[in-house]
C-alpha positions in Angstrom: 22.9 -4.7 -4.2 25.6 -3.0 -6.4 24.9 -5.5 -9.2 21.2 -4.5 -9.2 21.9 -0.8 -9.1 24.2 -1.1 -12.1 21.3 -2.5 -14.1 19.8 0.5 -16.1 16.3 -1.0 -16.2 16.2 -1.7 -12.5 17.6 1.8 -11.7 14.9 3.5 -13.7 12.3 1.4 -12.0 13.8 2.1 -8.6 13.8 5.9 -9.2 10.3 5.8 -10.4 9.1 3.9 -7.4 10.8 6.2 -5.0 9.3 9.3 -6.6 5.9 7.7 -6.4 6.6 6.8 -2.8 7.4 10.3 -1.9 4.3 11.6 -3.6 2.1 9.1 -2.0 3.5 9.6 1.5 3.2 13.4 1.4 -0.2 13.0 -0.3 -1.5 10.7 2.4 -0.9 12.9 5.3 -2.1 16.0 3.4 -5.4 14.2 2.4 -6.0 13.0 6.0 -5.3 16.5 7.5 -7.4 18.3 4.8 -10.5 16.0 5.1 -10.5 15.8 8.9 -10.0 19.6 9.1 -13.2 20.3 7.2 -15.6 19.1 9.9 -13.4 17.3 12.5 -15.5 14.1 12.2 -14.2 10.6 12.3 -16.7 9.4 9.8 -15.2 11.7 7.1 -12.0 9.8 7.4 -14.0 6.6 6.9 -15.4 8.1 3.7 -11.9 8.6 2.4 -11.1 4.9 2.7 -14.4 4.0 1.0 -13.9 6.4 -1.9 -10.4 5.0 -2.5 -11.6 1.4 -2.4 -14.6 1.7 -4.8 -12.5 2.4 -7.9 -10.2 -0.6 -7.1 -13.3 -2.8 -6.9 -15.0 -1.5 -10.0 -11.9 -1.2 -12.2 -10.0 -4.4 -11.2 -10.9 -6.4 -14.3 -10.4 -3.5 -16.7 -7.1 -2.6 -15.1 -5.9 -6.2 -15.3 -6.7 -6.4 -19.0 -4.9 -3.0 -19.6 -1.8 -4.3 -17.8 -1.7 -7.5 -19.9 -2.8 -5.9 -23.2 -0.8 -2.7 -23.4 2.8 -1.5 -22.7 2.9 -1.5 -18.8 5.5 1.3 -18.9 3.0 3.6 -20.7 0.1 2.6 -18.3 2.4 3.6 -15.4 3.3 6.9 -17.0 -0.3 7.9 -17.7 -1.7 6.8 -14.4 1.1 8.7 -12.5 0.2 11.8 -14.5 -3.4 11.2 -13.4 -2.1 11.3 -9.8 -0.6 14.7 -10.5 -3.9 16.0 -11.8 -5.8 14.7 -8.8 -3.4 16.1 -6.2 -3.4 19.5 -8.0 -7.2 19.5 -7.7 -6.7 19.7 -3.9 -4.5 22.8 -4.4 -7.2 24.4 -6.5 -9.9 23.6 -3.9 -7.9 25.1 -1.1 -6.8 28.2 -2.9 -10.3 29.0 -4.0 -11.6 28.5 -0.4 -13.8 25.6 -1.3 -14.8 23.7 1.9 -17.2 21.3 0.3 -16.7 17.7 1.6 -18.2 16.4 -1.7 -15.8 18.2 -3.9 -12.8 17.2 -1.8 -13.9 13.6 -1.9 -14.2 13.9 -5.7 -10.4 14.7 -5.7 -9.9 11.7 -3.5 -11.8 9.6 -6.1 -9.4 10.9 -8.8 -6.5 9.5 -6.7 -8.3 6.2 -6.3 -9.0 5.9 -10.0 -5.4 6.5 -10.9 -4.2 4.0 -8.3 -6.7 1.4 -9.4 -5.7 1.6 -13.1 -2.0 1.8 -12.5 -1.3 -0.5 -9.7 -1.6 -3.8 -11.5 0.8 -2.7 -14.3 3.3 -1.2 -11.8 3.2 -4.4 -9.6 4.2 -6.6 -12.5 7.1 -4.5 -13.8 9.8 -5.7 -11.5 9.3 -9.4 -12.3 9.9 -8.5 -16.0 13.0 -6.5 -15.2 15.1 -8.7 -13.0 15.8 -12.4 -13.2 13.7 -14.7 -10.9 16.6 -15.6 -8.6 17.2 -11.8 -8.0 13.5 -11.0 -7.5 13.3 -11.4 -3.7 16.5 -9.4 -3.1 15.4 -6.7 -5.5 11.9 -6.5 -4.0 13.3 -6.3 -0.5 15.9 -3.7 -1.5 13.4 -1.5 -3.4 11.0 -1.6 -0.4 13.7 -1.1 2.3 15.4 1.9 0.7 12.0 3.2 -0.3 11.1 3.2 3.4 13.6 6.0 3.9 11.6 8.2 1.6 8.4 6.9 3.2 9.8 7.9 6.6 10.8 11.3 5.4 7.7 11.9 3.3 5.1 12.1 6.2 7.6 14.0 8.4 8.2 16.5 5.6 4.5 16.5 4.9 3.7 17.5 8.5 6.2 20.4 8.2 4.7 21.4 4.9 1.2 21.3 6.3 2.4 23.6 9.1 3.5 26.0 6.4 0.4 25.5 4.4 -1.6 22.5 3.2 -1.5 23.6 -0.5 2.3 23.5 -0.3 2.2 19.8 0.8 0.0 18.9 -2.1 2.2 20.8 -4.6 5.3 18.9 -3.4 3.4 15.6 -3.8 2.4 16.5 -7.3 6.1 17.4 -8.2 7.2 14.0 -6.8 4.7 12.1 -8.9 5.8 14.1 -12.0 9.4 13.0 -11.4 8.2 9.4 -11.2 6.4 9.7 -14.5 9.7 11.0 -16.1 11.7 8.0 -14.6 9.2 5.5 -16.1 10.0 6.8 -19.6 13.5 5.4 -19.3 12.2 1.8 -19.1 12.4 -0.3 -22.3 9.0 -0.9 -23.9 8.1 -4.6 -23.6 5.7 -6.5 -25.8 2.4 -7.7 -24.2 -0.4 -9.8 -25.5 -0.5 -9.9 -29.3 -4.1 -11.0 -29.5 -6.8 -9.0 -27.7 -7.8 -10.5 -24.4 -11.4 -11.6 -24.7 -13.8 -10.7 -21.9 -14.3 -14.4 -20.9 -10.5 -14.5 -20.2 -10.6 -11.3 -18.0 -11.6 -13.2 -15.0 -8.8 -15.8 -15.4 -6.9 -14.0 -12.6 -9.6 -15.0 -10.1 -9.5 -18.6 -11.2 -5.7 -18.8 -11.0 -5.6 -17.5 -7.5 -8.4 -19.9 -6.3 -6.5 -22.8 -7.8 -3.5 -21.8 -5.6 -4.5 -22.3 -1.9 -1.1 -20.9 -0.7 -1.5 -17.7 -2.7 -5.2 -17.5 -1.8 -4.4 -18.0 1.9 -1.6 -15.4 1.9 -3.7 -12.6 0.3 -6.8 -13.5 2.3 -4.8 -13.4 5.5 -3.4 -9.9 4.6 -6.8 -8.7 3.7 -8.5 -9.4 7.0 -5.5 -8.6 9.1 -5.0 -5.1 7.8 -8.8 -4.7 7.3 -9.3 -5.1 11.1 -5.9 -4.0 12.3 -5.2 -0.8 10.3 -5.0 2.2 12.5 -3.3 4.6 10.1 -6.6 6.3 9.0 -7.2 7.4 12.6 -3.8 9.0 13.1 -5.3 12.6 12.6 -7.5 11.9 15.6 -4.7 10.4 17.7 -2.4 13.4 16.8 -5.0 16.0 17.7 -7.2 14.5 20.4 -5.3 11.8 22.2 -1.5 12.5 22.0 -1.9 16.2 21.3 1.2 16.5 19.1 -0.1 18.7 16.2 0.8 18.4 12.5 4.5 17.8 13.1 3.8 15.0 15.5 1.2 13.7 13.1 3.9 13.5 10.4 6.1 11.5 12.8 3.3 9.1 13.7 2.6 8.5 10.0 6.4 7.9 9.4 6.8 5.5 12.2 5.6 2.3 10.4 8.0 3.1 7.6 10.9 3.2 10.1 10.2 -0.4 11.1 9.7 -1.5 7.5 13.0 0.1 6.5 15.0 -1.7 9.2 13.4 -5.1 8.6 13.4 -4.7 4.8 17.1 -3.9 4.9 17.7 -7.1 6.9 15.7 -9.1 4.4 17.7 -7.6 1.5 20.9 -9.0 3.0 19.4 -12.2 4.4 16.4 -13.3 2.3 14.0 -15.8 3.8 15.2 -19.3 3.1 12.4 -21.5 4.5 9.2 -21.8 6.6 7.7 -18.9 4.6 4.1 -19.9 5.5 4.6 -20.1 9.2 6.7 -16.9 9.2 3.7 -15.1 7.5 1.4 -16.3 10.2 3.6 -15.2 13.0 4.4 -11.7 11.6 0.7 -11.0 11.0 0.1 -12.0 14.6 2.8 -9.6 15.7 1.1 -6.9 13.6 -2.1 -7.4 15.6 -0.3 -7.3 19.0 1.5 -4.1 18.0 -1.8 -2.5 16.9 -3.3 -3.2 20.3 -0.3 -1.6 22.0 -0.7 1.5 19.8 -4.4 1.7 20.5 -4.0 1.7 24.3 -1.0 4.1 24.4 -1.2 7.7 25.5 2.5 8.2 25.3 4.1 9.5 22.0 7.2 7.3 22.4 5.3 4.1 23.1 3.0 4.9 20.2 5.9 5.5 17.8 7.5 2.2 18.8 4.3 0.3 18.4 3.7 1.8 14.9 7.2 1.0 13.9 6.6 -2.6 14.9 3.5 -2.7 12.7 5.6 -1.6 9.8 8.4 -4.1 10.5 5.9 -7.0 10.7 4.0 -5.8 7.6 7.1 -5.6 5.3 7.8 -9.3 5.9 4.2 -10.0 4.9 4.5 -7.8 1.8 7.7 -9.5 0.6 6.3 -13.0 1.1 3.0 -12.3 -0.5 4.6 -10.5 -3.5 7.1 -13.4 -4.1 4.3 -15.9 -3.9 2.1 -14.1 -6.4 4.7 -12.8 -8.9 7.1 -15.7 -9.1 4.3 -18.3 -9.5 2.3 -16.4 -12.2 3.0 -16.6 -15.9 4.0 -13.2 -17.3 1.0 -13.1 -19.7 -1.4 -13.3 -16.7 0.5 -11.2 -14.2 -1.6 -8.1 -14.9 -4.9 -9.9 -14.3 -3.7 -11.8 -11.3 -2.2 -8.5 -9.8 -5.6 -6.8 -10.5 -7.3 -9.4 -8.3 -4.6 -9.1 -5.7 -5.2 -5.3 -5.9 -8.8 -5.8 -4.8 -7.6 -7.7 -1.7 -5.0 -5.0 -0.9 -7.5 -2.2 -1.5 -10.0 -3.9 0.7 -7.4 -4.3 3.5 -6.1 -0.8 3.3 -8.9 1.5 2.0 -11.8 -0.5 3.1 -10.0 -1.1 6.4 -9.7 2.7 6.7 -13.5 2.9 6.2 -14.1 0.3 8.9 -11.8 2.0 11.3 -13.3 5.4 10.8 -16.9 4.2 11.0 -16.2 2.1 14.1 -14.3 5.1 15.7 -17.4 7.3 15.0 -19.5 4.7 17.0 -17.3 3.6 19.9 -14.3 6.0 19.9 -10.9 5.7 18.3 -9.2 3.8 21.1 -11.8 1.0 21.3 -11.9 0.9 17.4 -8.1 0.3 17.2 -7.9 -2.2 20.1 -10.9 -4.2 18.7 -9.2 -4.3 15.3 -6.0 -5.7 16.8 -7.9 -8.4 18.6 -9.9 -9.3 15.5 -6.5 -9.7 13.6 -5.4 -12.3 16.2 -8.7 -14.2 15.7 -8.1 -14.1 11.9 -4.7 -15.7 12.4 -6.1 -18.6 14.3 -8.8 -19.2 11.6 -6.4 -18.9 8.7 -4.0 -21.4 10.2 -6.9 -23.9 10.3 -8.5 -23.1 6.9 -5.2 -23.0 4.9 -3.0 -25.8 6.1 -0.9 -25.7 2.9 0.0 -22.1 3.7 1.1 -23.0 7.2 3.3 -25.8 5.7 4.7 -23.8 2.8 8.5 -23.7 2.9 10.7 -22.0 0.4 9.7 -18.9 -1.6 10.0 -19.5 -5.4 8.7 -23.1 -5.2 5.5 -23.7 -7.1 2.4 -23.4 -5.1 0.2 -25.4 -7.5 
C-alpha cells in the first residue's frame, strides 16, 4: 500500500476518484430524496433509473471512441465539470421553487450524459498508471478506502438534506470540482495516433463476445444487479416501511459501502489467488440472498446488516470483473471495451433502478425487492450452465481468450 501511495500518478488518480465518490454518494441520496419528494410516487424513482441509463446506451460507442482517441485525463476533467453543472442545476431548480418533474429529470439527464461520456475514460486510467502485477491490489485499495467516503457521503448527505436539500447538492458539486482539479495532476498520455474509423468503433463488442469468461462475468453482473438492486427504493423504505427519516435514509444508503469497505480492505491485503470464476458465482448468489433478507426486514438493524452484506458481496464481483476486463484488453482498445462494459453496468444499476421502481409501483416495494433477490438466484443457476468456462476460470490475470 505504501509503495502505491508514494507513486505520484496513482496518488493523483486516488484523490480524484475519492472526490468523485464523495460527490456521487451525496448526489445520489439528494437526487432520490428530491425526486421522490415531488409527488411521493415510486414510479418517479423508476424514471430516474431510466433517464440515467438512456445516455449510457446511446453514447456508449462515441464515449469509447473518445476514450481511445483523446487524452483520457482531459476527458475525465471535462466530464467531471459537467457533473458540477448538472448538480448545480438542481440547486437552481430548488431555490427558484420549481417543482416540475420534467425539469428535475432534465437535470438527472445531465448527470447521466456526464457519466456516460466520462466513465469509459476513467475506468481505463488505472491500468495505464500502475503495472499489471500491482493492478488488483491497487484496484482493491482504491475501492476499499473509497468506501470510507462512500459510507460517509450518504450519511453526510442525509444530514445535509435535513438542513436543506440545496446544501447537499452544493456539497456534491464542490466534491466533483475538487476531483476535476486532482485529474489535472495526471501526466497526459498518448492515445491513438490515427483516427478511429466508424467500422472499428464496435470492436469492443466483438472483443467481449470472443472472450466467454469476460462475457459471462459482465452478463452475470448485469442480470444479478438488474433484478437484485434495491437501492433505488431506499427513499420508500426510509419513509414508509422503516420510518427513519432523512438521517436513517442516509445510513441505509451508506450500509452497502460499509460491507464493501471491509471486504475490499481484506482483498487489498489478500488478493484472490484462484477459483475466481467459482468465487464470482458464489458472491453473486450471496448478493441475492442478502437482498431477500433486506426486502423482508422491518427492523433497521437487520436492514443495515443485509445491505452491508450486499455491498461486501458486490465488491468481490467488481474486483473480479474489473481485473478480467482491464488486464486482458489491449490498451488501444480499453476505451471501447470499457464503453461496452459501461452499457452492462448501466443496465444493471440504472435500468435495474427503473425495473425496481416500476415493479414497486405495481406490487409494492417489499414484493419487488424479494422478487428481485429470487430472480438473482435463478440467474446464477442459468449462468453456471451457459458459461462453463467462467465457472472453471482460475487465476486473475491469466488470458481468457
